[in-house]
C-alpha positions in Angstrom: 21.7 5.2 -4.4 25.2 3.6 -4.1 28.2 3.6 -6.3 28.3 0.8 -8.9 31.8 -0.4 -7.8 32.0 0.1 -4.0 35.3 -1.9 -3.8 37.1 0.9 -5.7 36.1 3.5 -3.1 38.2 4.8 -0.3 37.1 4.2 3.3 36.0 7.8 3.6 34.0 7.6 0.4 32.4 4.4 1.5 31.5 6.0 4.8 30.0 9.0 3.0 28.1 6.7 0.7 26.6 4.9 3.7 25.6 8.2 5.3 23.8 9.2 2.1 22.0 5.8 2.0 20.9 6.2 5.7 19.7 9.8 5.1 17.7 8.6 2.0 16.1 5.8 4.0 15.1 8.1 6.8 13.6 10.6 4.4 11.7 7.8 2.6 10.4 6.6 6.0 9.2 10.1 6.9 7.4 10.5 3.6 5.7 7.1 4.0 4.7 7.9 7.6 3.2 11.2 6.6 1.2 9.5 3.8 0.1 6.8 6.2 -1.3 9.3 8.6 -3.0 11.4 5.9 -4.4 8.2 4.2 -5.8 7.1 7.6 -7.5 10.5 8.1 -8.8 10.4 4.5 -10.3 6.9 5.0 -11.8 7.9 8.3 -13.5 10.9 6.7 -14.9 8.9 3.9 -15.9 5.9 6.0 -19.6 6.7 6.1 -19.7 7.0 2.3 -17.4 4.3 0.7 -15.3 1.2 1.6 -11.8 1.4 2.8 -10.4 0.2 -0.5 -12.4 2.8 -2.4 -11.2 5.5 -0.1 -7.6 4.5 -0.5 -8.0 4.4 -4.3 -9.4 7.9 -4.1 -6.6 9.1 -1.8 -3.9 7.9 -4.2 -5.7 9.3 -7.2 -5.8 12.7 -5.5 -2.2 12.8 -4.2 -0.8 11.1 -7.3 1.3 8.6 -5.4 3.7 6.2 -7.0 3.0 2.6 -6.7 5.9 2.0 -4.3 4.5 4.6 -1.9 1.0 3.2 -2.2 2.3 -0.3 -1.3 4.2 1.1 1.6 1.3 3.1 3.0 
């Protein structure tokens, strides 16, 4: 999420680019944390029925998570 040639940017543009990167990272962290909490609840609910791995597989099938999110959670 950065410009291809950062050296051509003005200091103000570089600062704005950095703020966008930080905002994106914070948003990604919030999404991952939400999925982590939801996945933990899902696994706990299914604990009497299936293994943790099976429950996590089912969770990501249901929510349609991308592989990057699945790895992060």
